[in-house]
VOGU-3710 file (C-alpha; in Angstrom, 3 decimals, decimal comma):
1> mnllftsvgr> 118,354/92,009/82,853  113,894/93,607/82,210  113,417/96,503/82,384  109,071/98,183/82,439  109,015/101,737/82,050  105,008/103,438/82,968  103,722/105,974/81,090  105,810/106,291/78,652  104,307/108,642/76,873  106,412/110,617/74,296
11> rsyliryfke> 109,355/109,834/76,340  110,963/107,976/72,783  114,385/109,159/73,952  114,382/107,562/77,570  113,665/103,874/75,995  116,642/104,554/73,483  119,083/106,385/76,173  117,841/102,647/78,299  118,459/100,667/75,299  121,930/101,519/74,669
21> algkngiiha> 122,977/101,364/78,355  121,229/98,162/78,672  122,912/96,592/75,157  121,902/93,541/74,641  121,951/91,924/78,298  117,787/92,290/77,925  115,080/94,030/76,878  112,887/97,367/77,501  108,957/97,221/77,655  107,427/100,039/77,391
31> ansdprspaf> 103,341/100,651/79,021  100,589/102,960/78,457  96,627/103,252/79,034  96,530/104,678/75,821  97,857/102,788/72,732  98,532/105,763/70,929  102,263/106,451/73,080  104,880/107,387/70,383  107,644/105,576/72,764  106,093/102,044/71,941
41> nfadehvvtp> 107,963/102,430/68,801  110,897/102,486/70,569  110,270/99,674/73,206  111,508/95,730/72,960  107,466/94,472/73,478  104,484/97,609/75,102  101,846/97,300/76,510  98,699/99,302/77,081  97,346/98,811/80,211  94,355/100,188/82,687
51> iiydgayief> 94,503/103,435/83,808  96,611/104,462/86,556  93,335/105,123/88,860  91,852/101,864/87,782  91,427/99,075/90,951  93,009/96,440/88,573  96,054/99,172/87,173  98,751/97,993/90,029  96,533/93,709/89,871  97,380/94,396/86,033
61> lleycsrndi> 101,413/95,021/85,892  101,867/92,782/88,579  100,704/89,601/86,815  102,532/91,715/83,988  105,654/91,026/85,131  105,648/87,945/86,223  105,145/87,097/83,105  107,581/88,705/81,721  110,185/88,334/84,294  110,416/91,752/84,747
71> naviplfdvd> 113,266/92,765/87,235  112,159/96,560/87,508  109,614/99,224/87,102  110,531/102,992/86,092  107,907/105,282/85,904  107,848/108,645/83,550  105,082/110,398/85,379  103,639/112,372/88,105  100,215/110,917/88,485  102,061/107,440/88,397
81> lpvlsanktl> 104,446/107,880/91,377  102,351/107,638/94,299  100,457/104,387/93,340  103,568/102,743/92,648  105,411/103,920/95,632  102,366/103,198/97,725  102,663/99,751/96,424  106,216/98,800/95,848  106,106/96,118/98,685  103,284/94,294/96,250
91> fenigvrvvv> 106,637/94,384/93,215  109,162/93,342/95,810  107,321/90,284/96,869  107,423/88,944/92,879  111,696/89,999/92,786  110,764/92,909/90,989  112,930/96,898/91,535  110,201/99,821/91,767  112,792/102,881/90,997  110,679/105,585/92,240
101> snedtvavcn> 111,009/107,350/96,085  109,057/107,088/98,617  105,082/108,354/98,819  106,351/111,069/101,440  109,518/112,207/99,263  106,461/111,607/95,895  103,454/113,797/98,048  106,120/116,280/98,691  107,362/116,576/95,225  103,554/116,167/93,549
111> dkwltylfci> 101,965/118,237/95,553  102,895/122,616/95,122  101,011/123,290/98,059  103,147/120,653/100,719  106,469/121,604/98,246  105,865/125,535/99,353  105,436/125,011/102,776  108,858/122,557/102,493  110,772/125,334/101,653  109,658/127,611/104,289
121> rnnigtpkty> 110,898/124,493/106,630  114,192/124,330/105,520  114,680/127,742/104,434  114,637/127,466/100,923  114,462/130,900/98,501  110,996/130,014/96,771  107,520/132,179/95,841  104,876/133,178/97,559  102,430/130,973/97,333  98,674/131,233/98,404
131> ldidealsdl> 96,419/128,681/99,015  92,691/130,944/99,283  91,821/133,505/96,697  90,922/135,304/99,738  94,591/135,592/101,097  95,608/136,731/98,117  93,463/139,376/97,473  93,888/140,461/101,056  97,380/140,886/101,005  97,201/142,444/96,993
141> kkgtlsfplv> 94,861/145,015/99,349  97,856/145,342/102,114  100,304/145,856/99,965  102,592/143,008/100,805  101,473/140,699/97,864  102,078/142,612/94,309  101,272/141,337/90,426  101,567/139,911/88,285  100,677/136,389/89,934  101,199/133,133/88,497
151> ikprwgmgsi> 98,540/131,232/89,131  98,525/126,835/88,239  96,932/123,712/89,213  98,195/122,136/92,997  99,242/118,748/91,179  100,347/120,253/87,733  102,181/118,808/85,627  103,886/120,609/81,758  101,333/124,010/81,391  98,201/122,652/82,048
161> avfeaddiye> 95,774/125,508/83,887  98,689/127,112/83,909  97,920/131,590/83,693  99,244/134,917/84,609  96,593/137,344/85,966  98,275/141,078/85,747  95,400/142,582/87,910  92,297/141,565/90,397  89,686/140,569/88,143  91,908/138,253/85,512
171> lkvfyhkaek> 92,564/137,416/88,513  89,440/135,868/89,062  88,613/134,668/86,341  92,020/132,731/85,985  91,531/131,378/89,068  87,805/129,986/87,705  88,933/128,977/85,288  92,304/126,826/87,034  89,522/125,039/88,535  86,849/124,300/85,320
181> iiassylkye> 90,109/123,068/83,136  91,164/120,397/86,634  88,018/118,812/86,935  87,731/117,803/82,974  91,329/116,731/83,070  92,844/113,217/85,034  94,178/116,369/87,329  90,338/115,537/88,702  92,148/112,789/89,854  94,686/114,386/92,272
191> trdrlnegvl> 91,976/116,976/93,984  88,976/114,185/94,161  88,641/114,557/97,223  89,905/118,762/98,203  88,250/120,272/94,971  88,478/123,526/96,815  92,142/123,632/97,096  93,132/122,760/93,809  94,490/125,925/93,265  97,586/128,165/93,959
201> iqekicgqey> 98,326/131,640/93,413  101,799/131,742/93,288  104,157/135,560/93,116  106,244/135,919/89,999  109,421/135,661/90,266  111,564/137,145/87,648  115,334/136,144/87,101  117,471/134,030/84,862  115,791/130,166/84,790  117,883/126,741/85,462
211> gmdiindldg> 116,514/123,212/85,387  119,414/120,579/87,672  118,797/117,134/87,272  120,052/116,098/91,254  120,896/112,148/91,434  120,977/109,689/93,896  121,634/106,022/94,029  118,498/103,585/94,582  118,598/103,926/97,942  118,272/107,950/98,205
221> cyyttivkkk> 122,245/108,515/98,689  123,505/111,857/96,838  125,776/111,967/94,161  126,152/114,397/91,427  123,765/117,664/90,636  123,237/118,762/86,268  122,960/122,236/86,524  121,137/122,963/83,311  120,699/127,465/82,325  118,110/127,643/79,777
231> yamrsgetdc> 117,215/129,470/77,015  113,760/128,127/76,081  110,602/126,485/77,240  107,698/124,771/75,373  105,157/123,458/76,872  106,367/123,515/80,406  109,501/121,930/79,259  112,825/122,899/78,763  113,386/122,973/74,959  116,942/125,087/74,911
241> aetvdnmllk> 119,283/124,695/77,595  123,445/124,880/78,180  125,228/122,048/81,168  127,192/125,077/83,929  130,018/125,356/85,960  127,305/126,784/88,616  129,026/125,303/92,490  126,198/127,363/94,237  123,016/125,353/92,625  124,976/122,509/92,958
251> nfgrdlsfal> 125,551/122,666/96,657  121,640/123,661/96,581  121,107/120,600/94,886  123,249/118,518/97,239  121,385/120,170/100,243  117,719/119,014/98,964  119,091/115,280/98,200  120,031/115,070/101,818  116,360/116,690/102,961  114,621/114,796/100,220
261> rhsanldtdl> 116,541/111,392/99,961  114,998/111,004/97,034  115,244/107,804/94,232  117,217/108,190/91,234  116,405/111,406/89,441  114,846/114,801/91,105  114,574/117,022/88,073  114,183/120,576/89,109  113,326/124,138/88,438  114,424/127,585/89,573
271> fmvdeapyli> 115,373/130,909/89,112  118,363/132,695/90,481  117,853/136,387/91,712  120,808/138,816/93,255  122,782/135,652/93,210  120,311/133,029/95,177  118,333/130,444/93,955  114,342/129,949/94,483  112,510/126,600/93,837  109,755/126,829/91,715
281> dmnarfgggy> 109,457/122,859/91,164  110,752/119,356/92,384  109,347/116,273/90,217  110,910/112,700/91,866  111,742/111,118/87,780  113,183/111,950/84,702  111,747/114,986/83,628  112,039/117,342/80,305  115,174/118,655/80,319  116,979/115,518/81,076
291> pfshlagvnl> 118,445/115,009/77,549  120,361/118,344/78,146  122,351/116,319/80,573  123,050/112,981/78,815  124,024/114,917/75,761  126,583/116,556/77,998  128,103/113,086/79,198  125,778/111,530/81,685  124,889/108,319/81,448  121,728/107,823/84,540
301> plaiirwlnn> 120,375/104,832/82,546  123,918/102,985/82,843  124,090/103,904/86,039  120,822/102,602/87,201  121,652/99,317/85,861  124,736/98,967/87,484  122,640/100,521/90,226  119,786/97,280/89,941  122,883/95,041/89,002  124,429/96,171/92,453
311> ervtgkilke> 127,491/97,160/90,539  129,849/100,300/91,482  128,993/103,689/89,554  132,405/105,422/89,096  131,899/108,945/89,106  132,709/109,120/84,830  129,009/108,038/84,496  127,311/110,481/85,461  129,912/113,291/84,764  128,768/116,194/82,156
321> rfgvmssksl> 130,730/118,569/79,809  130,571/121,826/81,152  129,088/124,163/77,786  126,935/121,718/75,963  124,366/123,519/74,932  120,792/121,735/73,322  117,828/122,218/71,696  115,296/119,660/71,555  113,507/118,377/67,944  110,202/117,997/66,520
331> eavilsagne> 109,810/114,110/64,928  107,451/112,167/63,972  106,396/108,390/64,165  104,183/105,781/62,412  102,195/104,755/64,571  99,442/102,474/61,638  100,709/101,680/58,839  97,525/101,381/56,536  97,134/99,481/53,457  100,108/99,048/51,813
341> al> 100,510/99,708/47,955  98,828/97,497/45,628
//
């Protein structure tokens, strides 16, 4: 089995996990538009692609898949998900499975305003969120909203253009600052048709933060939820976490699965406030918190490979050990060997 990972960036650990699961039964290909992607060093083969929104991107991937006998494509970046989801049929026509959720599910997860509306419809706790700064200012004046407030991109990832405002002056400054950052970064592609609706204002929730890997099979059928208590964050990603046995959150993850019917992993962030979960974010892909599940015994890469082969996946493969605390570390890799010593 040959697998192609798109937008690999720095997700070297995922390449390693899949190589271990695949063994000698296939080849791992890594793709990214940046030739300096560290994850290239860990794949068997790698290729530099056009940027995701280039009109030639899908055609390039289709040709690459055909030429290299690729069996499945696994995207690792939010911006990649809607593009690949919309073109799944083209890949299926050449015998390639794209491990991605349907377009509606991807939209709900990528668009944080749609995430908020999804929570309201399904009676899920979530921070009060505004798409219009004037509405937020009006509620501040009425006393139905209070500081601190979080300003962040409607279509965002990591910690890009995320600010915390403690007063009206900061709210206005950070709101316009976020608009400028979005317009000058790759986030502009998501907001190009809605430039005046690209920033959200959200009440800040205080409580213990958790991350969850909600695992479905490739057809959207629920398997399990892995709950991780967060201890440290860095640049919008979990830096230190511990797997915990929390049935309330496991059941919460199951209910989210039934509502979304996502494919493979749903990476979620939430806070517990007075014993009630408040959903903050959902990502329909492998998230930066997955390694903490993997180090606790969960082997989703192996499960995905077995599902792709139409093989049975037992509960043991996706069963975590509780109380495993893990932390990420920094590691440097050589991107170019330079001149050899004389």
